[in-house]
C-alpha positions in Angstrom: 15.6 25.9 12.7 13.8 24.2 10.6 11.0 25.8 11.2 12.2 28.6 10.0 12.0 27.7 6.5 8.9 29.1 6.8 9.6 32.7 5.9 11.7 31.9 2.8 10.0 34.1 -0.1 8.6 32.1 -2.9 10.9 34.2 -6.2 7.8 33.7 -8.7 5.3 31.4 -10.0 1.5 31.3 -8.7 2.5 32.5 -5.6 5.4 35.0 -5.9 6.0 37.3 -2.9 4.0 35.1 -0.7 6.5 33.2 2.3 6.8 29.1 2.5 4.5 28.9 5.1 2.1 31.1 3.8 1.7 28.9 0.3 1.4 25.9 2.5 -1.3 27.4 4.8 -3.3 29.3 1.6 -3.0 26.4 -1.0 -2.0 23.2 -0.3 -2.6 21.7 -3.6 0.2 23.1 -4.9 2.3 21.7 -2.3 1.2 18.1 -2.6 2.0 18.6 -6.6 5.5 20.4 -5.9 6.3 17.2 -3.4 5.5 14.6 -6.5 8.7 14.7 -8.4 12.1 15.7 -7.5 12.5 19.4 -7.2 15.5 22.1 -7.8 15.8 25.6 -6.4 13.5 26.9 -4.6 10.9 24.4 -4.8 13.1 22.0 -3.6 13.2 24.0 -0.4 9.3 24.3 -0.5 9.2 20.6 -0.9 11.3 20.2 2.1 9.6 22.8 4.2 6.6 20.6 3.6 7.6 17.7 4.3 9.5 18.8 7.6 6.5 20.8 8.8 4.1 18.2 7.9 1.2 20.7 7.9 -1.2 19.2 5.4 -1.4 15.1 4.1 -1.4 14.3 0.4 -4.9 13.7 1.1 -5.7 17.2 2.4 -3.9 18.8 -0.1 -6.1 16.7 -3.0 -9.2 17.3 -1.6 -8.4 21.1 -1.5 -7.4 21.0 -5.0 -11.0 19.1 -6.0 -12.9 22.3 -4.3 -11.1 24.7 -6.1 -11.9 22.8 -9.1 -15.8 23.6 -9.0 -17.2 22.4 -5.1 -17.9 19.1 -3.4 -15.8 16.7 -4.2 -14.4 16.9 -7.4 -16.6 19.7 -8.8 -20.5 20.3 -9.0 -22.3 18.0 -10.9 -19.3 15.7 -11.5 -19.5 12.2 -10.4 -15.7 10.9 -9.1 -14.0 7.8 -10.3 -14.2 4.7 -7.9 -10.2 5.7 -6.8 -11.6 8.7 -5.6 -8.9 11.1 -4.3 -6.6 10.1 -7.7 -3.7 13.0 -7.8 -3.6 14.9 -11.2 -0.9 13.5 -13.6 2.4 13.4 -12.5 4.1 16.8 -13.4 0.6 18.5 -14.1 0.3 21.4 -11.9 -3.5 21.7 -10.5 -3.4 25.1 -9.9 -4.8 28.0 -12.3 -1.6 28.9 -13.2 1.6 27.5 -14.1 4.2 26.0 -11.6 6.6 29.0 -11.7 9.6 27.0 -13.1 11.9 28.3 -15.0 11.4 31.9 -16.6 12.0 33.2 -19.9 14.9 35.6 -20.0 12.9 38.5 -20.8 11.2 37.8 -17.6 14.2 36.8 -15.1 13.9 40.6 -13.9 10.7 40.4 -12.1 12.1 37.0 -10.4 12.4 37.8 -6.3 15.4 37.5 -4.1 13.8 34.7 -1.7 16.5 35.4 1.3 19.9 37.2 2.2 20.9 40.8 2.4 18.1 41.8 -1.1 15.4 39.5 0.3 11.9 40.3 -1.6 13.7 42.6 -4.3 13.7 42.0 -7.7 16.2 40.8 -9.8 15.9 43.9 -11.8 15.9 45.7 -8.6 18.8 44.5 -7.4 20.8 45.3 -10.5 20.0 48.6 -10.3 20.5 49.3 -6.9 23.5 47.3 -6.1 26.0 47.0 -8.9 28.8 46.2 -6.2 26.5 43.0 -5.0 25.8 41.7 -8.9 29.2 42.0 -9.1 29.8 39.8 -6.4 27.8 37.4 -7.3 29.3 37.0 -10.7 32.8 36.3 -9.8 32.5 33.0 -8.9 30.3 30.0 -10.1 26.5 29.8 -7.9 23.9 27.9 -7.7 20.5 28.2 -6.9 18.9 31.8 -7.3 22.1 33.2 -7.1 23.3 31.3 -10.4 19.6 32.6 -12.0 21.0 36.5 -10.8 24.2 36.0 -12.3 22.5 35.0 -15.7 20.0 37.6 -16.1 23.1 39.9 -14.9 25.0 38.6 -18.1 22.3 38.7 -20.2 20.8 42.0 -19.1 24.5 43.8 -19.3 23.4 46.7 -17.6 26.3 46.9 -15.6 30.0 46.0 -16.5 32.0 44.6 -13.8 34.8 47.5 -13.9 31.2 50.2 -13.1 30.4 47.4 -10.5 33.6 47.7 -9.1 33.6 51.8 -9.0 30.5 51.8 -7.4 31.5 49.2 -4.4 34.9 51.6 -4.1 32.9 54.4 -3.9 30.9 53.1 -0.8 33.6 51.9 0.7 34.9 55.6 1.3 34.0 58.3 -1.7 36.5 59.3 -5.2 37.9 56.6 -6.7 39.1 54.1 -4.0 38.3 55.9 -0.6 38.5 59.3 0.4 42.9 59.6 1.1 43.8 56.8 -0.3 45.6 56.1 -3.5 44.5 53.9 -6.2 47.5 51.7 -7.1 49.0 51.7 -11.3 46.4 48.8 -11.4 43.2 50.9 -10.7 39.9 49.3 -10.7 40.9 46.0 -9.3 38.2 43.8 -8.3 37.7 42.8 -4.3 40.0 39.5 -3.8 38.2 36.2 -5.3 35.1 35.2 -2.8 34.9 38.5 -0.2 31.8 40.2 -0.5 32.1 43.7 -1.5 28.8 44.6 0.7 28.3 46.0 4.1 26.7 42.4 4.8 26.9 39.0 3.5 25.9 38.0 0.0 22.4 36.1 0.8 23.3 32.7 -0.6 22.4 29.2 0.3 21.7 29.0 4.0 22.0 25.9 6.1 18.3 25.1 7.7 18.7 26.5 10.6 19.1 30.0 8.7 16.4 29.3 5.7 13.8 31.2 7.8 15.7 34.9 7.3 
């Protein structure tokens, strides 16, 4: 159900590692900032969750942000203008740190998988622990956080496709392509395109009813 979106994890930014539900409850001002402009990726999903839940109005969010800035209303010792409750400039993050937008290539390894088989793990951990999964992600064009994982894997080059396939083959049964099974002449042939070599699903885009998992 849509209400399950709340368990999706923010992959980076100020609230990296927190669920959408936690962010909505703990920092409504941040959610209001996200809602101001069209977003993509995980921030679009956070905005969708906030709209669906409707747990915090924009006015309440602005007031919360104002309190974070210094106390009563718009800050202790500061007089609000006539048009009180005016939000921050569009595109400007009212929080103390950045909005968690695009990250530099060197920082991509700390991005967290928001859902799927490796939910809660960083790109670096997934790349090191499950190269077969990364190779699966690289096979076809992706979008969202999986596209970012693919980009990280390409940049790092810590695992070649052949090594990843070999690792997956070992997971399937031991030496080469499995104990007691003779590999064809073209050894190292990858799995069929679009087929997840891992034991569970790839954790790609989810329907609204599944976003919480």
